[in-house]
OpenMM code with the backbone's topology and positions (N, CA, C; nanometers):
from openmm import Vec3, app, unit

residues = "MET LEU PHE PHE ALA ARG PRO CYS LEU ILE PHE PHE LEU PHE LEU ALA THR ILE ALA LEU ILE PRO ALA ALA GLU LYS GLU ARG LEU VAL PHE GLN PRO GLY ALA ILE THR PRO ASP ALA PRO THR ALA THR ALA THR PRO THR SER LYS HIS SER GLY SER PRO ASP GLU GLN ILE GLU LEU PHE PHE LEU ALA LEU LYS ALA ASN GLN ILE SER ALA ALA TYR ASP ALA LEU ILE ARG ASP THR PRO ILE ALA GLY ARG PRO ASP GLU VAL THR ALA LEU LYS GLU ARG SER GLU LYS ALA PHE ASP GLN PHE GLY PRO ILE ALA GLY TYR GLU ILE ILE ASP GLU SER ALA LEU GLY ALA HIS LEU LEU ARG ARG THR ALA LEU SER LEU ASN THR ASP LEU PRO LEU CYS TRP ARG PHE TYR PHE TYR ARG SER ALA GLY GLU TRP ARG LEU VAL ASP LEU ARG VAL ASP ASP GLY ILE ALA THR LEU PHE GLU GLU PHE GLY PRO SER ARG LYS".split()
positions = [
    Vec3(1.8178, 0.4938, 1.1438),
    Vec3(1.7165, 0.3934, 1.1662),
    Vec3(1.5827, 0.4582, 1.1979),
    Vec3(1.5849, 0.5766, 1.2473),
    Vec3(1.4605, 0.6414, 1.2846),
    Vec3(1.4074, 0.7302, 1.1732),
    Vec3(1.4294, 0.6864, 1.0496),
    Vec3(1.3845, 0.7647, 0.9344),
    Vec3(1.2347, 0.7928, 0.9417),
    Vec3(1.1613, 0.6925, 0.9807),
    Vec3(1.0165, 0.7082, 0.9934),
    Vec3(0.9797, 0.7219, 1.1406),
    Vec3(1.0465, 0.8131, 1.2095),
    Vec3(1.0237, 0.8330, 1.3524),
    Vec3(0.8803, 0.8762, 1.3781),
    Vec3(0.8488, 0.8936, 1.5032),
    Vec3(0.7120, 0.9200, 1.5473),
    Vec3(0.6323, 1.0136, 1.4562),
    Vec3(0.6838, 1.1316, 1.4187),
    Vec3(0.6007, 1.2195, 1.3349),
    Vec3(0.5676, 1.1580, 1.1994),
    Vec3(0.6520, 1.0660, 1.1555),
    Vec3(0.6302, 1.0071, 1.0231),
    Vec3(0.5704, 0.8673, 1.0306),
    Vec3(0.5469, 0.8150, 1.1510),
    Vec3(0.4912, 0.6806, 1.1624),
    Vec3(0.3552, 0.6691, 1.0956),
    Vec3(0.2767, 0.7710, 1.1138),
    Vec3(0.1415, 0.7651, 1.0590),
    Vec3(0.1351, 0.8548, 0.9367),
    Vec3(0.1164, 0.7954, 0.8232),
    Vec3(0.1078, 0.8740, 0.7004),
    Vec3(-0.0360, 0.9171, 0.6748),
    Vec3(-0.1268, 0.8315, 0.7021),
    Vec3(-0.2652, 0.8632, 0.6715),
    Vec3(-0.3586, 0.8079, 0.7788),
    Vec3(-0.4587, 0.8778, 0.8102),
    Vec3(-0.5670, 0.8244, 0.8921),
    Vec3(-0.6945, 0.8827, 0.8352),
    Vec3(-0.7478, 0.8117, 0.7393),
    Vec3(-0.8643, 0.8623, 0.6675),
    Vec3(-0.9797, 0.7653, 0.6837),
    Vec3(-1.0662, 0.7909, 0.7754),
    Vec3(-1.1852, 0.7086, 0.7875),
    Vec3(-1.3100, 0.7874, 0.7502),
    Vec3(-1.2902, 0.9146, 0.7177),
    Vec3(-1.4034, 0.9972, 0.6768),
    Vec3(-1.4391, 0.9648, 0.5323),
    Vec3(-1.5607, 0.9773, 0.4990),
    Vec3(-1.6059, 0.9492, 0.3638),
    Vec3(-1.5849, 1.0719, 0.2774),
    Vec3(-1.5262, 1.0514, 0.1620),
    Vec3(-1.5027, 1.1591, 0.0672),
    Vec3(-1.5684, 1.1181, -0.0640),
    Vec3(-1.6478, 1.2053, -0.1170),
    Vec3(-1.7124, 1.1747, -0.2451),
    Vec3(-1.6090, 1.1890, -0.3559),
    Vec3(-1.5934, 1.0831, -0.4330),
    Vec3(-1.4988, 1.0840, -0.5449),
    Vec3(-1.5751, 1.0653, -0.6751),
    Vec3(-1.5385, 1.1402, -0.7727),
    Vec3(-1.5989, 1.1264, -0.9047),
    Vec3(-1.4970, 1.0575, -0.9936),
    Vec3(-1.5226, 0.9320, -1.0323),
    Vec3(-1.4250, 0.8615, -1.1145),
    Vec3(-1.4135, 0.9235, -1.2532),
    Vec3(-1.2928, 0.9215, -1.3045),
    Vec3(-1.2678, 0.9706, -1.4399),
    Vec3(-1.3190, 0.8682, -1.5403),
    Vec3(-1.3385, 0.9123, -1.6629),
    Vec3(-1.3907, 0.8224, -1.7660),
    Vec3(-1.2891, 0.7151, -1.8025),
    Vec3(-1.1606, 0.7486, -1.7964),
    Vec3(-1.0574, 0.6516, -1.8279),
    Vec3(-0.9511, 0.6535, -1.7194),
    Vec3(-0.8876, 0.5404, -1.6974),
    Vec3(-0.7823, 0.5259, -1.5972),
    Vec3(-0.6621, 0.4611, -1.6645),
    Vec3(-0.5423, 0.4923, -1.6128),
    Vec3(-0.4239, 0.4211, -1.6575),
    Vec3(-0.4043, 0.3008, -1.5675),
    Vec3(-0.3653, 0.1900, -1.6269),
    Vec3(-0.3419, 0.0688, -1.5496),
    Vec3(-0.2010, 0.0182, -1.5769),
    Vec3(-0.1367, -0.0323, -1.4716),
    Vec3(-0.0083, -0.0986, -1.4862),
    Vec3(-0.0348, -0.2465, -1.5081),
    Vec3(0.0307, -0.3035, -1.6060),
    Vec3(0.0160, -0.4453, -1.6339),
    Vec3(0.1539, -0.5087, -1.6248),
    Vec3(0.1678, -0.6062, -1.5344),
    Vec3(0.2914, -0.6808, -1.5203),
    Vec3(0.2694, -0.8193, -1.5794),
    Vec3(0.3486, -0.8545, -1.6782),
    Vec3(0.3409, -0.9886, -1.7338),
    Vec3(0.4044, -1.0846, -1.6340),
    Vec3(0.3654, -1.2132, -1.6356),
    Vec3(0.4232, -1.3095, -1.5411),
    Vec3(0.5759, -1.3097, -1.5499),
    Vec3(0.6396, -1.2915, -1.4349),
    Vec3(0.7856, -1.2909, -1.4277),
    Vec3(0.8508, -1.1603, -1.4670),
    Vec3(0.7739, -1.0610, -1.5106),
    Vec3(0.8305, -0.9335, -1.5542),
    Vec3(0.8737, -0.8498, -1.4351),
    Vec3(0.9802, -0.7737, -1.4523),
    Vec3(1.0288, -0.6847, -1.3476),
    Vec3(0.9687, -0.5462, -1.3655),
    Vec3(0.9419, -0.5079, -1.4896),
    Vec3(0.8834, -0.3771, -1.5163),
    Vec3(0.7467, -0.3950, -1.5823),
    Vec3(0.6594, -0.2981, -1.5638),
    Vec3(0.5262, -0.3103, -1.6241),
    Vec3(0.5300, -0.2814, -1.7725),
    Vec3(0.4272, -0.3299, -1.8423),
    Vec3(0.4090, -0.2921, -1.9808),
    Vec3(0.3802, -0.1428, -1.9848),
    Vec3(0.3844, -0.0839, -2.1025),
    Vec3(0.3508, 0.0577, -2.1145),
    Vec3(0.2093, 0.0792, -2.0635),
    Vec3(0.1875, 0.1878, -1.9864),
    Vec3(0.0521, 0.2126, -1.9356),
    Vec3(-0.0480, 0.2256, -2.0496),
    Vec3(-0.1660, 0.1700, -2.0273),
    Vec3(-0.2710, 0.1790, -2.1269),
    Vec3(-0.3958, 0.2349, -2.0622),
    Vec3(-0.4670, 0.3150, -2.1361),
    Vec3(-0.5928, 0.3704, -2.0847),
    Vec3(-0.7014, 0.2656, -2.1032),
    Vec3(-0.7791, 0.2443, -1.9966),
    Vec3(-0.8889, 0.1491, -2.0037),
    Vec3(-1.0131, 0.2130, -1.9450),
    Vec3(-1.1237, 0.1635, -1.9839),
    Vec3(-1.2484, 0.2156, -1.9303),
    Vec3(-1.2555, 0.1851, -1.7814),
    Vec3(-1.3097, 0.2757, -1.7058),
    Vec3(-1.3256, 0.2562, -1.5624),
    Vec3(-1.4294, 0.1477, -1.5378),
    Vec3(-1.3960, 0.0485, -1.4561),
    Vec3(-1.4954, -0.0545, -1.4268),
    Vec3(-1.6101, 0.0055, -1.3467),
    Vec3(-1.7218, -0.0658, -1.3437),
    Vec3(-1.8369, -0.0141, -1.2711),
    Vec3(-1.8120, -0.0101, -1.1218),
    Vec3(-1.7256, -0.0980, -1.0700),
    Vec3(-1.6952, -0.0941, -0.9277),
    Vec3(-1.5897, 0.0116, -0.9003),
    Vec3(-1.5917, 0.0625, -0.7768),
    Vec3(-1.4972, 0.1674, -0.7404),
    Vec3(-1.3550, 0.1164, -0.7381),
    Vec3(-1.3314, -0.0018, -0.6831),
    Vec3(-1.1955, -0.0531, -0.6711),
    Vec3(-1.1999, -0.2036, -0.6864),
    Vec3(-1.1390, -0.2511, -0.7908),
    Vec3(-1.1455, -0.3939, -0.8156),
    Vec3(-1.0333, -0.4646, -0.7424),
    Vec3(-1.0610, -0.5844, -0.7029),
    Vec3(-0.9593, -0.6671, -0.6419),
    Vec3(-0.9741, -0.6806, -0.4923),
    Vec3(-0.9339, -0.7962, -0.4457),
    Vec3(-0.9330, -0.8236, -0.3031),
    Vec3(-0.8170, -0.7484, -0.2394),
    Vec3(-0.8151, -0.7377, -0.1077),
    Vec3(-0.6988, -0.6762, -0.0429),
    Vec3(-0.5677, -0.7458, -0.0819),
    Vec3(-0.5704, -0.8790, -0.0914),
    Vec3(-0.4492, -0.9509, -0.1323),
    Vec3(-0.4013, -0.9071, -0.2702),
    Vec3(-0.4948, -0.8948, -0.3653),
    Vec3(-0.4581, -0.8532, -0.5011),
    Vec3(-0.4050, -0.7105, -0.5024),
    Vec3(-0.4679, -0.6219, -0.4262),
    Vec3(-0.4236, -0.4831, -0.4214),
    Vec3(-0.2822, -0.4724, -0.3633),
    Vec3(-0.2561, -0.5471, -0.2562),
    Vec3(-0.1231, -0.5449, -0.1939),
    Vec3(-0.0201, -0.6062, -0.2872),
    Vec3(-0.0549, -0.7161, -0.3515),
    Vec3(0.0369, -0.7821, -0.4449),
    Vec3(0.0782, -0.6876, -0.5580),
    Vec3(-0.0183, -0.6202, -0.6191),
    Vec3(0.0136, -0.5264, -0.7271),
    Vec3(0.0973, -0.4092, -0.6769),
    Vec3(0.0688, -0.3625, -0.5567),
    Vec3(0.1445, -0.2533, -0.4968),
    Vec3(0.2921, -0.2919, -0.4822),
    Vec3(0.3176, -0.4077, -0.4236),
    Vec3(0.4564, -0.4475, -0.4032),
    Vec3(0.5270, -0.4862, -0.5335),
    Vec3(0.4551, -0.5398, -0.6299),
    Vec3(0.5163, -0.5674, -0.7602),
    Vec3(0.5648, -0.4375, -0.8253),
    Vec3(0.4833, -0.3331, -0.8170),
    Vec3(0.5235, -0.2040, -0.8735),
    Vec3(0.6405, -0.1446, -0.7954),
    Vec3(0.6381, -0.1543, -0.6620),
    Vec3(0.7512, -0.1036, -0.5831),
    Vec3(0.8790, -0.1799, -0.6166),
    Vec3(0.8664, -0.3107, -0.6321),
    Vec3(0.9826, -0.3934, -0.6675),
    Vec3(1.0410, -0.3502, -0.8018),
    Vec3(0.9544, -0.3053, -0.8923),
    Vec3(0.9987, -0.2577, -1.0241),
    Vec3(1.0402, -0.1105, -1.0190),
    Vec3(1.0501, -0.0546, -0.8971),
    Vec3(1.0892, 0.0848, -0.8751),
    Vec3(0.9919, 0.1835, -0.9385),
    Vec3(0.8656, 0.1461, -0.9435),
    Vec3(0.7587, 0.2317, -0.9948),
    Vec3(0.6798, 0.2871, -0.8762),
    Vec3(0.7465, 0.3675, -0.7947),
    Vec3(0.6891, 0.4127, -0.6681),
    Vec3(0.5613, 0.4934, -0.6890),
    Vec3(0.5667, 0.5910, -0.7759),
    Vec3(0.4499, 0.6763, -0.7987),
    Vec3(0.3323, 0.5944, -0.8517),
    Vec3(0.3583, 0.5112, -0.9492),
    Vec3(0.2520, 0.4287, -1.0073),
    Vec3(0.1962, 0.3304, -0.9050),
    Vec3(0.2816, 0.2786, -0.8169),
    Vec3(0.2361, 0.1853, -0.7140),
    Vec3(0.1339, 0.2519, -0.6222),
    Vec3(0.1664, 0.3722, -0.5758),
    Vec3(0.0737, 0.4430, -0.4878),
    Vec3(-0.0519, 0.4870, -0.5625),
    Vec3(-0.0344, 0.5346, -0.6842),
    Vec3(-0.1516, 0.5795, -0.7609),
    Vec3(-0.2523, 0.4674, -0.7788),
    Vec3(-0.2040, 0.3473, -0.8094),
    Vec3(-0.2942, 0.2336, -0.8287),
    Vec3(-0.3575, 0.1906, -0.6961),
    Vec3(-0.2791, 0.1927, -0.5884),
    Vec3(-0.3301, 0.1480, -0.4591),
    Vec3(-0.4387, 0.2404, -0.4046),
    Vec3(-0.4226, 0.3701, -0.4224),
    Vec3(-0.5169, 0.4654, -0.3623),
    Vec3(-0.6265, 0.5097, -0.4576),
    Vec3(-0.6255, 0.4596, -0.5794),
    Vec3(-0.7273, 0.4967, -0.6776),
    Vec3(-0.8671, 0.4757, -0.6191),
    Vec3(-0.9519, 0.5747, -0.6333),
    Vec3(-1.0912, 0.5683, -0.5874),
    Vec3(-1.1036, 0.5427, -0.4370),
    Vec3(-1.0103, 0.5956, -0.3592),
    Vec3(-1.0174, 0.5847, -0.2138),
    Vec3(-1.0180, 0.7255, -0.1549),
    Vec3(-1.0563, 0.7392, -0.0292),
    Vec3(-1.0501, 0.8715, 0.0350),
    Vec3(-0.9091, 0.9298, 0.0364),
    Vec3(-0.8084, 0.8439, 0.0372),
    Vec3(-0.6692, 0.8897, 0.0406),
    Vec3(-0.6355, 0.9705, -0.0847),
    Vec3(-0.6930, 0.9339, -0.1976),
    Vec3(-0.6649, 1.0042, -0.3235),
    Vec3(-0.7071, 1.1505, -0.3179),
    Vec3(-0.7969, 1.1840, -0.2285),
    Vec3(-0.8430, 1.3219, -0.2150),
    Vec3(-0.7461, 1.4121, -0.1412),
    Vec3(-0.6316, 1.3607, -0.1031),
    Vec3(-0.5299, 1.4384, -0.0311),
    Vec3(-0.3983, 1.4357, -0.1092),
    Vec3(-0.3915, 1.5002, -0.2247),
    Vec3(-0.2739, 1.4889, -0.3111),
    Vec3(-0.1431, 1.5372, -0.2484),
    Vec3(-0.1469, 1.6395, -0.1637),
    Vec3(-0.0238, 1.6874, -0.1008),
    Vec3(0.0363, 1.5800, -0.0099),
    Vec3(-0.0502, 1.5120, 0.0653),
    Vec3(-0.0021, 1.4075, 0.1547),
    Vec3(0.0468, 1.2856, 0.0762),
    Vec3(-0.0182, 1.2566, -0.0348),
    Vec3(0.0248, 1.1444, -0.1193),
    Vec3(0.1618, 1.1743, -0.1779),
    Vec3(0.1831, 1.2962, -0.2238),
    Vec3(0.3131, 1.3356, -0.2788),
    Vec3(0.4215, 1.3232, -0.1727),
    Vec3(0.3924, 1.3683, -0.0517),
    Vec3(0.4897, 1.3576, 0.0576),
    Vec3(0.5208, 1.2111, 0.0887),
    Vec3(0.4197, 1.1260, 0.0864),
    Vec3(0.4391, 0.9835, 0.1117),
    Vec3(0.5296, 0.9220, 0.0056),
    Vec3(0.5076, 0.9562, -0.1185),
    Vec3(0.5910, 0.9036, -0.2276),
    Vec3(0.7361, 0.9469, -0.2093),
    Vec3(0.7569, 1.0730, -0.1725),
    Vec3(0.8927, 1.1241, -0.1532),
    Vec3(0.9609, 1.0544, -0.0359),
    Vec3(0.8881, 1.0360, 0.0760),
    Vec3(0.9460, 0.9674, 0.1917),
    Vec3(0.9771, 0.8217, 0.1586),
    Vec3(0.8937, 0.7599, 0.0762),
    Vec3(0.9193, 0.6211, 0.0368),
    Vec3(1.0461, 0.6108, -0.0460),
    Vec3(1.0652, 0.7033, -0.1389),
    Vec3(1.1879, 0.7027, -0.2194),
    Vec3(1.3111, 0.7154, -0.1299),
    Vec3(1.3051, 0.8051, -0.0309),
    Vec3(1.4170, 0.8220, 0.0621),
    Vec3(1.4382, 0.6960, 0.1449),
    Vec3(1.3298, 0.6331, 0.1868),
    Vec3(1.3414, 0.5105, 0.2657),
    Vec3(1.4072, 0.3995, 0.1839),
    Vec3(1.3698, 0.3873, 0.0579),
    Vec3(1.4286, 0.2830, -0.0254),
    Vec3(1.5759, 0.3123, -0.0517),
    Vec3(1.6131, 0.4398, -0.0578),
    Vec3(1.7548, 0.4752, -0.0695),
    Vec3(1.8297, 0.4319, 0.0564),
    Vec3(1.7659, 0.4469, 0.1721),
    Vec3(1.8297, 0.4137, 0.2993),
    Vec3(1.8280, 0.2637, 0.3286),
    Vec3(1.7154, 0.1955, 0.3042),
    Vec3(1.7008, 0.0555, 0.3405),
    Vec3(1.7258, -0.0406, 0.2241),
    Vec3(1.7426, 0.0129, 0.1059),
    Vec3(1.7653, -0.0702, -0.0114),
    Vec3(1.6361, -0.0971, -0.0858),
    Vec3(1.6489, -0.1380, -0.2114),
    Vec3(1.5297, -0.1665, -0.2918),
    Vec3(1.4555, -0.2884, -0.2375),
    Vec3(1.3288, -0.2962, -0.2737),
    Vec3(1.2443, -0.4072, -0.2291),
    Vec3(1.2686, -0.5287, -0.3172),
    Vec3(1.2995, -0.6406, -0.2519),
    Vec3(1.3180, -0.7663, -0.3237),
    Vec3(1.1927, -0.8520, -0.3179),
    Vec3(1.1005, -0.8179, -0.2287),
    Vec3(0.9776, -0.8942, -0.2127),
    Vec3(0.9050, -0.8463, -0.0891),
    Vec3(0.8066, -0.9254, -0.0474),
    Vec3(0.7312, -0.8921, 0.0733),
    Vec3(0.6683, -1.0190, 0.1282),
    Vec3(0.6250, -1.0102, 0.2537),
    Vec3(0.5469, -1.1192, 0.3111),
    Vec3(0.4438, -1.0621, 0.4072),
    Vec3(0.3267, -1.1230, 0.4064),
    Vec3(0.2211, -1.0858, 0.4993),
    Vec3(0.2528, -1.1553, 0.6318),
    Vec3(0.2625, -1.0759, 0.7400),
    Vec3(0.2972, -1.1350, 0.8687),
    Vec3(0.1794, -1.1385, 0.9657),
    Vec3(0.0720, -1.0662, 0.9332),
    Vec3(-0.0443, -1.0689, 1.0212),
    Vec3(-0.1670, -1.0219, 0.9450),
    Vec3(-0.2797, -1.0768, 0.9830),
    Vec3(-0.4087, -1.0341, 0.9300),
    Vec3(-0.5049, -1.0253, 1.0473),
    Vec3(-0.5771, -0.9151, 1.0541),
    Vec3(-0.6713, -0.8961, 1.1629),
    Vec3(-0.7994, -0.8357, 1.1060),
    Vec3(-0.9122, -0.8948, 1.1415),
    Vec3(-1.0417, -0.8442, 1.0963),
    Vec3(-1.1231, -0.8000, 1.2177),
    Vec3(-1.1963, -0.6930, 1.2003),
    Vec3(-1.2937, -0.6480, 1.2997),
    Vec3(-1.4289, -0.6553, 1.2312),
    Vec3(-1.5030, -0.7573, 1.2633),
    Vec3(-1.6295, -0.7793, 1.1964),
    Vec3(-1.6065, -0.8215, 1.0524),
    Vec3(-1.7053, -0.7936, 0.9702),
    Vec3(-1.6989, -0.8332, 0.8294),
    Vec3(-1.6565, -0.7194, 0.7372),
    Vec3(-1.6333, -0.6005, 0.7937),
    Vec3(-1.6100, -0.4846, 0.7083),
    Vec3(-1.4773, -0.4140, 0.7266),
    Vec3(-1.4025, -0.4451, 0.8316),
    Vec3(-1.2714, -0.3834, 0.8533),
    Vec3(-1.1647, -0.4910, 0.8558),
    Vec3(-1.0535, -0.4638, 0.7871),
    Vec3(-0.9457, -0.5609, 0.7753),
    Vec3(-0.8125, -0.4879, 0.7804),
    Vec3(-0.7188, -0.5436, 0.8580),
    Vec3(-0.5821, -0.4924, 0.8592),
    Vec3(-0.4896, -0.6034, 0.8148),
    Vec3(-0.4046, -0.5725, 0.7187),
    Vec3(-0.3007, -0.6652, 0.6758),
    Vec3(-0.1669, -0.5990, 0.7082),
    Vec3(-0.0807, -0.6720, 0.7783),
    Vec3(0.0528, -0.6229, 0.8108),
    Vec3(0.1520, -0.7001, 0.7262),
    Vec3(0.2382, -0.6265, 0.6582),
    Vec3(0.3358, -0.6882, 0.5687),
    Vec3(0.4746, -0.6338, 0.5984),
    Vec3(0.5748, -0.7145, 0.5692),
    Vec3(0.7130, -0.6696, 0.5712),
    Vec3(0.7593, -0.6571, 0.4280),
    Vec3(0.8158, -0.5421, 0.3935),
    Vec3(0.8832, -0.5343, 0.2644),
    Vec3(1.0247, -0.5858, 0.2871),
    Vec3(1.0675, -0.6733, 0.2009),
    Vec3(1.1978, -0.7363, 0.2144),
    Vec3(1.3007, -0.6545, 0.1381),
    Vec3(1.3399, -0.5435, 0.1975),
    Vec3(1.4407, -0.4558, 0.1378),
    Vec3(1.5769, -0.5217, 0.1550),
    Vec3(1.6729, -0.4827, 0.0717),
    Vec3(1.8025, -0.5499, 0.0747),
    Vec3(1.8791, -0.5273, 0.2040),
    Vec3(1.8623, -0.4113, 0.2693),
    Vec3(1.9376, -0.3844, 0.3919),
    Vec3(1.8546, -0.4088, 0.5179),
    Vec3(1.7375, -0.3512, 0.5255),
    Vec3(1.6479, -0.3667, 0.6405),
    Vec3(1.5036, -0.3672, 0.5927),
    Vec3(1.4173, -0.4412, 0.6611),
    Vec3(1.2763, -0.4437, 0.6206),
    Vec3(1.2008, -0.3209, 0.6713),
    Vec3(1.0875, -0.2965, 0.6098),
    Vec3(0.9927, -0.1956, 0.6558),
    Vec3(0.8618, -0.2666, 0.6875),
    Vec3(0.7899, -0.2151, 0.7846),
    Vec3(0.6604, -0.2711, 0.8232),
    Vec3(0.5507, -0.1851, 0.7611),
    Vec3(0.4592, -0.2477, 0.6876),
    Vec3(0.3482, -0.1806, 0.6200),
    Vec3(0.2185, -0.2315, 0.6792),
    Vec3(0.1302, -0.1408, 0.7159),
    Vec3(-0.0019, -0.1782, 0.7659),
    Vec3(-0.1070, -0.1189, 0.6715),
    Vec3(-0.1804, -0.2075, 0.6095),
    Vec3(-0.2853, -0.1695, 0.5158),
    Vec3(-0.4196, -0.1890, 0.5852),
    Vec3(-0.5029, -0.0857, 0.5864),
    Vec3(-0.6354, -0.0942, 0.6467),
    Vec3(-0.7396, -0.0827, 0.5357),
    Vec3(-0.8269, -0.1827, 0.5286),
    Vec3(-0.9288, -0.1879, 0.4250),
    Vec3(-1.0676, -0.1824, 0.4871),
    Vec3(-1.1594, -0.1214, 0.4132),
    Vec3(-1.2998, -0.1137, 0.4531),
    Vec3(-1.3830, -0.1716, 0.3394),
    Vec3(-1.4758, -0.2594, 0.3735),
    Vec3(-1.5637, -0.3198, 0.2733),
    Vec3(-1.6962, -0.2453, 0.2743),
    Vec3(-1.7281, -0.1851, 0.1599),
    Vec3(-1.8520, -0.1102, 0.1448),
    Vec3(-1.9113, -0.1445, 0.0092),
    Vec3(-2.0391, -0.1712, 0.0063),
    Vec3(-2.1090, -0.2068, -0.1174),
    Vec3(-2.0391, -0.3224, -0.1892),
    Vec3(-1.9867, -0.4168, -0.1117),
    Vec3(-1.9251, -0.5353, -0.1692),
    Vec3(-1.7843, -0.5168, -0.2211),
    Vec3(-1.7254, -0.3991, -0.2042),
    Vec3(-1.5907, -0.3698, -0.2540),
    Vec3(-1.4973, -0.3387, -0.1385),
    Vec3(-1.3753, -0.3930, -0.1437),
    Vec3(-1.2717, -0.3589, -0.0467),
    Vec3(-1.1944, -0.2393, -0.0992),
    Vec3(-1.1763, -0.1387, -0.0120),
    Vec3(-1.0933, -0.0258, -0.0527),
    Vec3(-1.0050, 0.0163, 0.0637),
    Vec3(-0.8877, 0.0619, 0.0279),
    Vec3(-0.7903, 0.1066, 0.1268),
    Vec3(-0.8392, 0.2359, 0.1898),
    Vec3(-0.8365, 0.2423, 0.3229),
    Vec3(-0.8763, 0.3646, 0.3925),
    Vec3(-0.7635, 0.4212, 0.4775),
    Vec3(-0.6579, 0.3434, 0.4977),
    Vec3(-0.5454, 0.3909, 0.5777),
    Vec3(-0.4229, 0.3076, 0.5428),
    Vec3(-0.3075, 0.3718, 0.5461),
    Vec3(-0.1804, 0.3052, 0.5196),
    Vec3(-0.0769, 0.3633, 0.6134),
    Vec3(-0.0053, 0.2756, 0.6837),
    Vec3(0.1003, 0.3200, 0.7740),
    Vec3(0.2246, 0.2380, 0.7449),
    Vec3(0.3385, 0.3027, 0.7519),
    Vec3(0.4652, 0.2335, 0.7285),
    Vec3(0.5680, 0.2866, 0.8274),
    Vec3(0.6505, 0.1951, 0.8789),
    Vec3(0.7568, 0.2375, 0.9691),
    Vec3(0.8693, 0.1360, 0.9687),
    Vec3(0.9778, 0.1723, 1.0365),
    Vec3(1.0937, 0.0839, 1.0454),
    Vec3(1.1082, 0.0259, 1.1854),
    Vec3(1.0037, 0.0328, 1.2661),
    Vec3(1.0070, -0.0141, 1.4047),
    Vec3(0.9908, -0.1642, 1.4156),
    Vec3(1.0900, -0.2382, 1.3746),
    Vec3(1.0820, -0.3841, 1.3741),
    Vec3(1.0692, -0.4385, 1.5165),
    Vec3(1.1370, -0.3754, 1.6139),
    Vec3(1.1307, -0.4233, 1.7522),
    Vec3(0.9868, -0.4225, 1.8047),
    Vec3(0.9082, -0.3250, 1.7652),
    Vec3(0.7695, -0.3189, 1.8125),
    Vec3(0.6861, -0.4345, 1.7582),
    Vec3(0.7258, -0.4911, 1.6451),
    Vec3(0.6527, -0.6062, 1.5917),
    Vec3(0.6611, -0.7242, 1.6875),
    Vec3(0.7783, -0.7450, 1.7462),
    Vec3(0.7940, -0.8555, 1.8394),
    Vec3(0.7123, -0.8318, 1.9657),
    Vec3(0.7040, -0.7055, 2.0079),
    Vec3(0.6223, -0.6734, 2.1242),
    Vec3(0.4738, -0.6936, 2.0924),
    Vec3(0.4338, -0.6548, 1.9721),
    Vec3(0.2931, -0.6641, 1.9338),
    Vec3(0.2478, -0.8079, 1.9110),
    Vec3(0.3304, -0.8856, 1.8443),
    Vec3(0.2888, -1.0196, 1.8046),
    Vec3(0.3430, -1.1290, 1.8967),
    Vec3(0.4158, -1.0906, 2.0012),
    Vec3(0.4613, -1.1877, 2.1005),
    Vec3(0.5812, -1.2690, 2.0572),
    Vec3(0.6073, -1.3776, 2.1308),
    Vec3(0.7256, -1.4608, 2.1014),
    Vec3(0.7120, -1.5307, 1.9668),
    Vec3(0.8232, -1.5771, 1.9200),
    Vec3(0.8300, -1.6450, 1.7905),
    Vec3(0.7281, -1.7571, 1.7828),
    Vec3(0.6627, -1.7672, 1.6684),
    Vec3(0.5617, -1.8716, 1.6448),
    Vec3(0.6268, -1.9902, 1.5769),
    Vec3(0.6753, -2.0851, 1.6538),
    Vec3(0.7455, -2.2005, 1.5933),
    Vec3(0.6555, -2.3191, 1.5855),
] * unit.nanometer
topology = app.Topology()
chain = topology.addChain("A")
for resn in residues:
    res = topology.addResidue(resn, chain)
    for name in ("N", "CA", "C"):
        topology.addAtom(name, app.Element.getBySymbol(name[0]), res)
C-alpha cells in the first residue's frame, strides 16, 4: 500500500520558469467518441499557443490515454510545453512508477474530480481520484495561467486515501 511512500509522494515541484522552444511539429493523440484506444498518432502543426485546452480538457485527455493504457503518451501530452518537460529523467521515472502502480492497483476504469482550489486568478489545483480496479490513486494537478494559457506546473500522485478524509473533512452529504 505504501508504493508511493513519502519519498515518492512528490514527483515534481516545478514553479521555476524554463524557456522551452516548441518543435515545428507535434504528435497528437486523437480519441474518437467511445474509443478505448487512440487513432494512429498524426503530426500536426504546433498551435500558436503554448498549451491548448482548459485544465479540465487536459485532465480529461490524460485520463483517457491512461485508461487506454497509453501511459507514455498520456504524460507526453500532459507535460507538453511545460517546465516539467525540461526534466526528462524525472518524467521517465514517473512513467515507470505509474506503470508499477497500475500493476499493483489495477488498470484505470475512470476518474473523478474530488476537489478544486484556486489561489487568485492564476493558480489552480484540481484533485482527482483515478478509479483503478483494486484501489484508487489520488492525483493533484497544479496549473498556472500565464498569457491567457493554463499550463501544468506540478503533478503529485499518491495512494494516501486516508489523508484525503483528513484534508477534506467529514463526508459531504
